[in-house]
C-alpha positions as CSV (number, residue, x, y, z in Angstrom):
1,X,3.2,6.0,18.3
2,X,5.0,7.5,15.2
3,X,8.5,8.7,15.6
4,X,8.9,12.6,14.8
5,X,10.3,13.7,11.7
6,X,8.1,11.1,9.6
7,X,7.0,13.1,6.5
8,X,3.4,13.6,6.1
9,X,1.8,10.7,4.1
10,X,5.1,8.6,4.3
11,X,3.6,5.6,5.9
12,X,0.5,5.7,3.6
13,X,2.7,6.0,0.8
14,X,4.8,3.2,1.7
15,X,1.9,1.0,2.3
16,X,0.6,1.7,-1.3
17,X,4.2,1.1,-2.7
18,X,4.6,-2.0,-0.7
19,X,1.1,-3.4,-1.7
20,X,1.9,-2.7,-5.4
21,X,5.1,-4.7,-5.1
22,X,3.4,-7.5,-3.2
23,X,0.6,-7.8,-5.9
24,X,3.3,-8.2,-8.7
25,X,4.9,-10.9,-6.5
26,X,1.7,-12.7,-5.8
27,X,0.8,-12.7,-9.6
28,X,4.2,-14.3,-10.3
29,X,3.6,-16.9,-7.7
30,X,0.2,-17.5,-9.3
31,X,1.8,-18.0,-12.7
32,X,4.0,-20.9,-11.2
33,X,7.2,-18.9,-11.8
34,X,10.1,-20.6,-10.3
35,X,11.4,-19.6,-6.8
36,X,14.3,-18.1,-8.5
37,X,12.4,-16.1,-10.7
38,X,10.3,-14.7,-7.7
39,X,13.7,-14.1,-5.8
40,X,14.9,-11.9,-8.8
41,X,11.4,-10.1,-9.0
42,X,11.7,-9.5,-5.3
43,X,15.3,-7.9,-5.4
44,X,14.3,-5.8,-8.4
45,X,11.3,-4.6,-6.8
46,X,13.1,-3.8,-3.6
47,X,15.2,-1.4,-5.9
48,X,12.0,0.4,-6.6
49,X,11.0,0.6,-3.1
50,X,14.4,1.9,-1.9
51,X,14.5,4.7,-4.4
52,X,11.1,5.7,-3.4
53,X,12.1,5.6,0.3
54,X,15.3,7.4,-0.5
55,X,13.4,10.4,-1.9
56,X,11.3,10.9,1.1
57,X,13.3,9.9,4.1
58,X,14.3,12.8,6.9
59,X,17.8,14.4,6.7
60,X,19.2,12.4,9.4
61,X,18.7,9.2,7.3
62,X,19.7,10.3,3.9
63,X,23.2,8.9,4.2
64,X,21.9,5.4,5.1
65,X,18.9,5.3,2.4
66,X,21.3,6.9,-0.3
67,X,24.0,4.1,0.4
68,X,21.2,1.4,0.1
69,X,19.7,3.1,-2.9
70,X,23.2,3.4,-4.5
71,X,24.0,-0.3,-3.8
72,X,20.6,-1.5,-5.1
73,X,20.6,0.4,-8.1
74,X,24.1,-1.3,-9.0
75,X,22.6,-4.6,-8.1
76,X,19.3,-3.8,-10.2
77,X,21.6,-3.0,-13.2
78,X,23.3,-6.4,-13.1
79,X,20.1,-8.3,-12.5
80,X,18.4,-6.7,-15.5
81,X,20.5,-8.9,-17.6
82,X,19.2,-12.2,-16.3
83,X,16.1,-13.8,-17.9
84,X,13.5,-14.5,-15.4
85,X,12.4,-17.7,-17.0
86,X,15.7,-19.3,-17.3
87,X,17.7,-17.8,-14.3
88,X,19.2,-20.4,-12.0
89,X,19.7,-19.9,-8.3
90,X,23.6,-20.2,-8.7
91,X,23.5,-17.5,-11.4
92,X,21.4,-15.2,-9.3
93,X,23.6,-15.7,-6.2
94,X,26.7,-15.2,-8.3
95,X,25.4,-11.9,-9.8
96,X,24.2,-10.4,-6.4
97,X,27.7,-11.4,-4.7
98,X,29.6,-10.3,-7.6
99,X,27.8,-6.8,-7.5
100,X,28.3,-6.6,-3.9
101,X,32.0,-7.7,-3.8
102,X,32.9,-5.2,-6.6
103,X,31.3,-2.4,-4.6
104,X,33.6,0.0,-2.8
105,X,31.2,0.1,0.0
106,X,31.9,-1.5,3.4
107,X,29.8,-4.4,4.0
108,X,29.3,-3.4,7.7
109,X,28.4,0.0,6.8
110,X,25.7,-1.4,4.4
111,X,24.5,-4.0,7.1
112,X,24.1,-1.0,9.6
113,X,22.4,1.3,7.1
114,X,20.0,-1.4,6.2
115,X,19.2,-2.1,10.0
116,X,18.9,1.6,10.8
117,X,16.5,2.0,8.0
118,X,14.4,-0.9,8.7
119,X,14.3,0.0,12.2
120,X,13.2,3.7,11.4
121,X,10.5,2.4,9.3
122,X,9.2,0.1,11.9
123,X,9.4,2.4,14.6
124,X,7.7,5.0,12.4
125,X,5.0,3.1,10.4
126,X,5.0,-0.5,11.9
127,X,6.3,-3.6,10.2
128,X,6.9,-3.6,6.4
129,X,8.3,-6.9,5.3
130,X,9.7,-5.5,2.2
131,X,11.8,-3.1,4.1
132,X,12.7,-5.6,6.5
133,X,14.0,-7.9,3.7
134,X,16.6,-5.3,2.9
135,X,18.2,-5.6,6.4
136,X,17.6,-9.4,6.3
137,X,19.4,-9.6,2.9
138,X,22.7,-8.2,4.2
139,X,22.6,-9.9,7.4
140,X,22.2,-13.4,5.6
141,X,25.4,-13.0,3.9
142,X,28.0,-14.4,6.1
143,X,31.2,-16.6,6.1
144,X,30.8,-20.3,7.0
145,X,33.2,-22.9,7.5
146,X,36.6,-22.3,5.7
147,X,36.2,-19.4,3.2
148,X,33.1,-20.4,1.5
149,X,30.7,-17.6,1.1
150,X,27.0,-18.6,2.1
151,X,24.1,-16.8,1.1
152,X,20.2,-17.6,2.0
153,X,17.3,-15.5,0.8
154,X,15.5,-14.3,4.0
155,X,12.6,-16.7,4.5
156,X,14.6,-19.6,2.9
157,X,16.2,-20.6,6.2
C-alpha cells in the first residue's frame, strides 16, 4: 500500500532512474573494471539519483532530501577528480571521508535524513537498493577500536 503524499509517477520514475543506473553499473562490471572503480561509479550515480529524488519528494521530506543532495553534490565534486582506471580504494575512502569531515553538516543529522528518506521510499514504492545504499553508506561509517575511522561500502561486509 502506497503512503499518501507520493507524487504521481514518482515510483515509476524512480524505477526508471534506478534501472538506468543499474544498467551502467552492470556494463562497468562486464568491462572488468575494478571494484574500486565500481564503487566510484556507484557513488557518483547516487548523486544523480538523489538530485532526481530531491526535485520530487513531498514538502515534509524536502529538508532531509535537500541535506542529502547537498552532501552528495559536494562528494561528487570531490570524486570527479578521481580517475576510474587508477583510483585506489584508499584514495576513494580518503576523498569520501575528507568531504564528509569537511562538511558542516552533523553526521547524526545526515544519518537520520538518509534513514528517513530510505524508509519513505520503501514505504511508498517498495525496496530500491540504490536508495537503501544511501542509508547504509552513512550507517557504515563508524568508530572502531581507538580513534581509527573504519568504513566499509555496503555489501562489502
